[in-house]
PAVO-305434 format. One record per residue (C-alpha): residue in three letters; z, y, x; residue number from 1. Coordinates in steps of 0.02 Angstrom, whole numbers, plus 32768, in hexadecimal, padded with zeros to 4 digits. Example, Ala and Ser with C-alpha at 12.3 -4.5 7.8 and 13.67 -1.06 7.14 Angstrom:
// PAVO-305434
 type   c3   c2   c1 seq
  ALA 8186 7F1F 8267   1
  SER 8165 7FCB 82AC   2
END
This chain:
// PAVO-305434
 type   c3   c2   c1 seq
  UNK 8000 8000 8000   1
  UNK 7FCA 80A6 8048   2
  UNK 8057 8125 805A   3
  UNK 8053 81D2 800E   4
  UNK 8047 8219 80BF   5
  UNK 7FA6 81B8 80DB   6
  UNK 7F65 81FE 8037   7
  UNK 7F96 82AD 8070   8
  UNK 7F35 8292 8112   9
  UNK 7E99 8266 80AE  10
  UNK 7EA9 8303 8044  11
  UNK 7ECB 8369 80E1  12
  UNK 7E2A 832B 8133  13
  UNK 7DC4 834D 8096  14
  UNK 7E04 8400 8087  15
  UNK 7DEB 8418 8143  16
  UNK 7D33 83E9 8128  17
  UNK 7D29 846D 80A0  18
  UNK 7D70 84F3 8113  19
  UNK 7CFE 84B8 81A0  20
  UNK 7C66 84CD 812F  21
  UNK 7CA1 8576 80EE  22
  UNK 7CB3 85B8 81A0  23
  UNK 7C0E 856C 81DD  24
  UNK 7BB4 8611 81B8  25
  UNK 7C33 868B 81FF  26
  UNK 7C52 8625 829D  27
  UNK 7B9B 8630 82D1  28
  UNK 7B6D 86D3 827A  29
  UNK 7B02 8715 830B  30
  UNK 7A9F 8672 830D  31
  UNK 7A8A 8675 8250  32
  UNK 7A49 8728 825D  33
  UNK 79C8 86F2 82DE  34
  UNK 7997 8656 827C  35
  UNK 7979 86A2 81D1  36
  UNK 796B 875B 81FC  37
  UNK 7A0E 8788 81A6  38
  UNK 7A71 8829 81BC  39
  UNK 7B2F 8833 81C1  40
  UNK 7B29 8860 8109  41
  UNK 7AC3 87C2 80E7  42
  UNK 7B41 875B 814A  43
  UNK 7BCC 87A2 80DD  44
  UNK 7B6C 8770 8041  45
  UNK 7B55 86BD 8082  46
  UNK 7C0D 86AF 80AC  47
  UNK 7C42 86ED 8001  48
  UNK 7BC5 8680 7FA2  49
  UNK 7C25 85E4 7FD3  50
  UNK 7CB4 861C 7F65  51
  UNK 7C48 8664 7ED8  52
  UNK 7C48 85C6 7E6A  53
  UNK 7D05 85D1 7E5F  54
  UNK 7CF7 8664 7DE8  55
  UNK 7CAB 85EF 7D65  56
  UNK 7CFC 854A 7D96  57
  UNK 7DB2 8575 7DBB  58
  UNK 7DE8 856F 7D04  59
  UNK 7D86 84D4 7CCD  60
  UNK 7D9E 8477 7D72  61
  UNK 7E3E 841F 7D3A  62
  UNK 7DEA 83ED 7C96  63
  UNK 7D59 83A0 7CF6  64
  UNK 7DD4 833D 7D5F  65
  UNK 7E32 82FE 7CC6  66
  UNK 7D91 82C3 7C74  67
  UNK 7D41 826B 7D07  68
  UNK 7DD7 8248 7D76  69
  UNK 7E16 82A9 7E0C  70
  UNK 7DD1 8233 7E90  71
  UNK 7D23 8227 7E41  72
  UNK 7D1A 82E4 7E2C  73
  UNK 7D4F 8305 7EE0  74
  UNK 7CCE 8287 7F1E  75
  UNK 7C49 82E2 7EB7  76
  UNK 7C82 8385 7F08  77
  UNK 7C73 833B 7FB7  78
  UNK 7BC3 82FB 7F8F  79
  UNK 7B94 83AB 7F54  80
  UNK 7BD9 83F2 7FF7  81
  UNK 7B6D 8377 8058  82
  UNK 7AD1 839F 7FF1  83
  UNK 7AEA 845A 8008  84
  UNK 7AFF 8448 80C4  85
  UNK 7A64 83DC 80D4  86
  UNK 79FE 845B 8072  87
  UNK 7A35 84E7 80E6  88
  UNK 7A15 847D 8181  89
  UNK 7963 844C 8154  90
  UNK 7920 84FC 8131  91
  UNK 792C 85AD 8172  92
  UNK 78F6 85F6 80CB  93
  UNK 7972 8677 808F  94
  UNK 7966 863B 7FDB  95
  UNK 798E 8588 8010  96
  UNK 7A1E 85C6 807B  97
  UNK 7A65 861B 7FE0  98
  UNK 7A46 8581 7F75  99
  UNK 7A95 850B 7FF2 100
  UNK 7B2C 857B 8005 101
  UNK 7B46 8580 7F47 102
  UNK 7B34 84C3 7F36 103
  UNK 7BAF 84A4 7FC3 104
  UNK 7C26 8526 7F7E 105
  UNK 7C23 84D6 7ED1 106
  UNK 7C5C 8433 7F1E 107
  UNK 7CE0 848F 7F82 108
  UNK 7D27 84DF 7EE4 109
  UNK 7D41 8434 7E94 110
  UNK 7DA1 83FE 7F2F 111
  UNK 7E0B 849B 7F34 112
  UNK 7E3C 8495 7E7D 113
  UNK 7E5F 83DA 7E71 114
  UNK 7EA8 83A8 7F18 115
  UNK 7F40 841A 7F07 116
  UNK 7F67 83BB 7E68 117
  UNK 7F4A 8316 7EC2 118
  UNK 7FCA 8345 7F47 119
  UNK 8046 8370 7EBD 120
  UNK 8024 82C9 7E66 121
  UNK 805B 826D 7F04 122
  UNK 80E9 82DD 7F3E 123
  UNK 813E 8328 7EA5 124
  UNK 81F8 830B 7EC0 125
  UNK 81D9 82C8 7F6F 126
  UNK 81BF 8344 7FFF 127
  UNK 814A 83AE 7F95 128
  UNK 8168 844D 7FFB 129
  UNK 8145 83F5 80A0 130
  UNK 80AA 83A1 8059 131
  UNK 8064 8444 8015 132
  UNK 8083 849E 80BB 133
  UNK 8022 8416 8117 134
  UNK 7F98 8418 8095 135
  UNK 7F84 84D7 8097 136
  UNK 7F72 84D1 8154 137
  UNK 7ED2 846D 8144 138
  UNK 7E76 8510 811F 139
  UNK 7EA0 856F 81BF 140
  UNK 7E8F 84CD 8222 141
  UNK 7DDE 84B1 81E2 142
  UNK 7DAD 8564 8205 143
  UNK 7DF8 855D 82B4 144
  UNK 7D9A 84BC 82DD 145
  UNK 7CFA 850E 82A0 146
  UNK 7D17 85A7 830E 147
  UNK 7D34 8538 83A6 148
  UNK 7CA9 84B8 838F 149
  UNK 7C1A 8506 832F 150
  UNK 7BEE 8598 83A3 151
  UNK 7BE2 8520 8437 152
  UNK 7B7D 84A3 83D0 153
  UNK 7B0A 852A 838B 154
  UNK 7AED 857D 8434 155
  UNK 7ACA 84D7 848C 156
  UNK 7A6B 8473 8408 157
  UNK 7A35 84F1 8383 158
  UNK 7A5C 8512 82CE 159
  UNK 7A23 8466 8294 160
  UNK 7AAF 8419 82FA 161
  UNK 7B2C 848C 82A5 162
  UNK 7AF6 8448 81FC 163
  UNK 7B01 8395 823C 164
  UNK 7BB3 83B2 827B 165
  UNK 7BEA 83F5 81D2 166
  UNK 7B93 8365 8178 167
  UNK 7BE9 82E2 81E4 168
  UNK 7C96 8324 81B8 169
  UNK 7C6A 8325 80FF 170
  UNK 7C29 8271 810C 171
  UNK 7CCB 823D 8161 172
  UNK 7D2C 828C 80D1 173
  UNK 7CC2 822E 8052 174
  UNK 7CEA 818B 80AB 175
  UNK 7DA5 81AF 80AF 176
  UNK 7DA9 81E5 7FFA 177
  UNK 7D46 814B 7FC3 178
  UNK 7DA1 80C4 8025 179
  UNK 7E4F 810A 8049 180
  UNK 7E83 8180 7FBD 181
  UNK 7ECC 8135 7F1F 182
  UNK 7F1C 8182 7E87 183
  UNK 7FDA 8173 7E7A 184
  UNK 8015 80DF 7E14 185
  UNK 8092 8149 7DB3 186
  UNK 8064 81FD 7D8F 187
  UNK 80EB 8281 7D7A 188
  UNK 8121 8293 7CC7 189
  UNK 8106 833D 7C77 190
  UNK 810C 8399 7BD4 191
  UNK 807C 83C5 7B64 192
  UNK 8017 8457 7BA8 193
  UNK 8011 84F5 7B42 194
  UNK 7F65 853B 7B1D 195
  UNK 7F8F 85EE 7B4B 196
  UNK 8000 8663 7BAB 197
  UNK 8044 870D 7B7E 198
  UNK 7FE9 87AE 7BA9 199
  UNK 8074 87E4 7C20 200
  UNK 806A 873E 7C7C 201
  UNK 7FAD 874C 7C86 202
  UNK 7FB8 87FB 7CD2 203
  UNK 803B 87C2 7D4F 204
  UNK 7FCE 872D 7D7F 205
  UNK 7F3B 87A3 7D98 206
  UNK 7FA6 880D 7E0D 207
  UNK 7FDC 8771 7E6C 208
  UNK 7F28 8735 7E76 209
  UNK 7EF3 87DE 7EBC 210
  UNK 7F7A 87D3 7F41 211
  UNK 7F3F 8725 7F75 212
  UNK 7E8B 8760 7F71 213
  UNK 7EA6 87FE 7FDA 214
  UNK 7F11 879F 8057 215
  UNK 7E86 8720 806C 216
  UNK 7E02 87AA 8076 217
  UNK 7E63 87F4 8108 218
  UNK 7E70 8748 8158 219
  UNK 7DB6 8728 813C 220
  UNK 7D82 87C9 8192 221
  UNK 7DD6 878D 8232 222
  UNK 7D85 86E3 823F 223
  UNK 7CDE 8715 81EF 224
  UNK 7CBC 87B6 824D 225
  UNK 7D36 87AC 82DF 226
  UNK 7CBF 8742 8347 227
  UNK 7C30 87BC 8328 228
  UNK 7CA1 884D 835C 229
  UNK 7CC8 87F9 8402 230
  UNK 7C10 87CE 841D 231
  UNK 7BEB 8888 8407 232
  UNK 7C65 88A8 8496 233
  UNK 7C06 8832 8509 234
  UNK 7C5E 878C 84E8 235
  UNK 7BFA 86EB 84D9 236
  UNK 7BEF 8695 842F 237
  UNK 7C59 8603 846B 238
  UNK 7CE0 8670 84BB 239
  UNK 7CE8 86E3 8423 240
  UNK 7CFA 8653 83A8 241
  UNK 7D7C 85F8 8411 242
  UNK 7DE4 8696 8427 243
  UNK 7DE4 86C3 836E 244
  UNK 7E11 860E 8345 245
  UNK 7EBA 862B 8398 246
  UNK 7EEA 868E 82FC 247
  UNK 7EC7 85F6 8290 248
  UNK 7F21 857B 8301 249
  UNK 7FBC 85E7 8303 250
  UNK 7FAE 85FE 8247 251
  UNK 7FCF 8543 8233 252
  UNK 807C 856A 8279 253
  UNK 809B 8613 8228 254
  UNK 806F 85D8 8177 255
  UNK 8100 855B 816D 256
  UNK 816E 85D7 81CC 257
  UNK 814E 8658 8144 258
  UNK 8179 85D8 80BE 259
  UNK 821A 85AB 811A 260
  UNK 824C 8662 8129 261
  UNK 8227 867E 8071 262
  UNK 8291 85E9 803B 263
  UNK 831F 860E 80B5 264
  UNK 8330 86CA 8099 265
  UNK 82FD 86CD 7FE0 266
  UNK 829F 876D 800C 267
  UNK 81EC 8737 7FED 268
  UNK 81B6 87E7 7FC0 269
  UNK 81F0 882B 8067 270
  UNK 819B 879C 80C6 271
  UNK 80F9 87BB 8067 272
  UNK 80F9 8878 807B 273
  UNK 812C 887C 8132 274
  UNK 80B4 87EF 815E 275
  UNK 8020 8847 810C 276
  UNK 8049 88EF 815A 277
  UNK 8060 88A4 8208 278
  UNK 7FBF 8840 81F8 279
  UNK 7F5F 88DC 81C2 280
  UNK 7FA1 8947 8252 281
  UNK 7F72 88C3 82D2 282
  UNK 7EC2 88BA 8289 283
  UNK 7EAE 8976 8296 284
  UNK 7EE4 8976 834C 285
  UNK 7E72 88E3 8376 286
  UNK 7DDC 8938 8327 287
  UNK 7DFA 89CE 8399 288
  UNK 7DE6 8973 843E 289
  UNK 7E9B 8944 845B 290
  UNK 7ECB 88B7 84D3 291
  UNK 7E77 8823 847D 292
  UNK 7EDD 878A 84AD 293
  UNK 7F8D 87D3 848F 294
  UNK 7F54 881B 83E9 295
  UNK 7F05 8775 83B5 296
  UNK 7FA6 8717 83DD 297
  UNK 8012 8796 837F 298
  UNK 7F9B 878F 82EC 299
  UNK 7FA7 86D2 82E6 300
  UNK 8064 86DA 82E3 301
  UNK 8068 875A 8255 302
  UNK 7FD1 872E 81EA 303
  UNK 8015 8692 8197 304
  UNK 80BE 86D9 8164 305
  UNK 8089 871D 80B7 306
  UNK 8031 867C 807E 307
  UNK 80C6 861A 803C 308
  UNK 8116 86B0 7FE7 309
  UNK 8070 86DB 7F94 310
  UNK 804F 862C 7F53 311
  UNK 80FE 8627 7F08 312
  UNK 80D8 86BB 7E95 313
  UNK 807E 8657 7E0C 314
  UNK 8104 85D0 7E10 315
  UNK 8186 8651 7DDC 316
  UNK 8125 8675 7D3D 317
  UNK 80EA 85C8 7D08 318
  UNK 813F 852C 7CCA 319
  UNK 80F3 847F 7CC4 320
  UNK 80A2 849F 7C1B 321
  UNK 8045 853C 7C52 322
  UNK 8022 8512 7D08 323
  UNK 7F70 84D5 7CEF 324
  UNK 7F2D 856D 7C90 325
  UNK 7F98 85E5 7CF7 326
  UNK 7F56 85A6 7D9D 327
  UNK 7EA8 85AE 7D54 328
  UNK 7EC0 8669 7D36 329
  UNK 7F0A 867E 7DE4 330
  UNK 7E79 8625 7E3B 331
  UNK 7DF4 867C 7DD2 332
  UNK 7E32 8725 7E11 333
  UNK 7E3A 86E1 7EC3 334
  UNK 7D88 869E 7EBF 335
  UNK 7D40 873B 7E6F 336
  UNK 7D8B 87A8 7EF6 337
  UNK 7D5B 8732 7F83 338
  UNK 7CA7 8737 7F47 339
  UNK 7CA3 87F4 7F58 340
  UNK 7D13 8809 7FF1 341
  UNK 7CA6 87C2 807D 342
  UNK 7C0A 8814 8034 343
  UNK 7C61 88BE 8033 344
  UNK 7C9F 88A0 80E5 345
  UNK 7BEF 8876 811F 346
  UNK 7BA6 8911 80CD 347
  UNK 7C2B 897F 811C 348
  UNK 7C07 8930 81C5 349
  UNK 7B4D 8953 81AF 350
  UNK 7B70 8A06 8178 351
  UNK 7BE5 8A24 820C 352
  UNK 7B6D 89CF 8285 353
  UNK 7BF7 895D 82C7 354
  UNK 7C5B 88C6 828C 355
  UNK 7CFB 892A 82A0 356
  UNK 7CD4 897A 81F8 357
  UNK 7CF6 88D1 81A6 358
  UNK 7D9E 88C0 81FF 359
  UNK 7DD3 896D 81C6 360
  UNK 7DA7 893A 8114 361
  UNK 7E12 889F 8128 362
  UNK 7EA5 8908 8163 363
  UNK 7E93 8979 80CB 364
  UNK 7E94 88E0 8058 365
  UNK 7F36 88A2 80A7 366
  UNK 7F89 894B 8094 367
  UNK 7F69 8945 7FD8 368
  UNK 7FCF 88A4 7FC5 369
  UNK 807E 88F5 7FC7 370
  UNK 8049 896D 7F3D 371
  UNK 8007 88DC 7ED4 372
  UNK 80AA 887F 7EF3 373
  UNK 8109 8913 7EA9 374
  UNK 8094 890B 7E12 375
  UNK 80B1 884F 7E01 376
  UNK 816E 8867 7DFD 377
  UNK 8162 88F4 7D7E 378
  UNK 80F6 888B 7D09 379
  UNK 8154 87E7 7D1F 380
  UNK 81F7 883C 7CED 381
  UNK 81B1 886F 7C44 382
  UNK 81FF 8813 7BB0 383
  UNK 819F 8774 7B88 384
  UNK 817D 8747 7AD2 385
  UNK 81E5 86B8 7A8F 386
  UNK 8181 861A 7A70 387
  UNK 81B9 85C0 79D2 388
  UNK 818B 8506 79D2 389
  UNK 811F 84D7 793F 390
  UNK 8154 844F 78C8 391
  UNK 80DA 83CD 788F 392
  UNK 80F1 8348 780B 393
  UNK 8186 83A0 77B8 394
END
């Protein structure tokens, strides 16, 4: 019988493959520009398109999983990721690049929405916080691996080899999901889900979703446009990608550290606000030709601190009966903002004539998070309407 930790490892690898594919454009942005004649604005569009399907699929994603089964739906998502990558690899047509990115992103959305639930199915009541911290770290790990490997692969063997590398990791994930993953024998018991949530809860979830979105926009500007900024300063593609990846490797330590500080101090708001402000200030200094390596290390230490506190915001509002629809609202806001964020960053970089414009945009997004946190607290403290259980059958 496979242990829940083995199951977690399978889910970790699958989500790492998703992050690896997401970052496959930003990691080799200069090579993509040469291959398809794309500007920095176009690169921003391609990056954001991967998350575009989430705007439509975040809410119905859980329903799709319930109808066809979590494992089958995740496997379908992985196959879509593979198909999208193969389409991008076999053509330099801009339209096919866009199409492949959307197909791969659709598969990625199914993974993102369902696999968090799958972790909870295995770990509810048993090391759930530890399991979630490990699972969340698959995203920065996948991006860091992409930043280290893909520039060297692309520079040495060409863009086709980049697509092959991404495809191989997706194929490995398909194999693990097919032959190793299994559904838990006993699923956690829960109440009947309510069909709706109050207006105040919805507004608070929107505020929380915006915080998570803007935090990730700031993060994305670093690993999507940071390598291009260093290349502008004379760095090689490989050196730039490897150096920026340090942020992601250190984030795998700072994310659980932020969760620990939040739980220990009970001051999640302070951890979130100070983490976002510190992250933003370090980005602004880096974009103005500060000492690269010390700033990168400091950024890696600070950047993950707000993650745990941010992801706890929806949990404060939702019980087991409203968690599905509530998280659907939360992720819809996140995906909508992440679709626009990289595209805006790319356009600002093009307008400024340098990739540092995108980093400055990311810093501005991070600085908005403490103000949205204040809004979240104001809304969430509003009186909630009393829900009176209906009686049926007398």
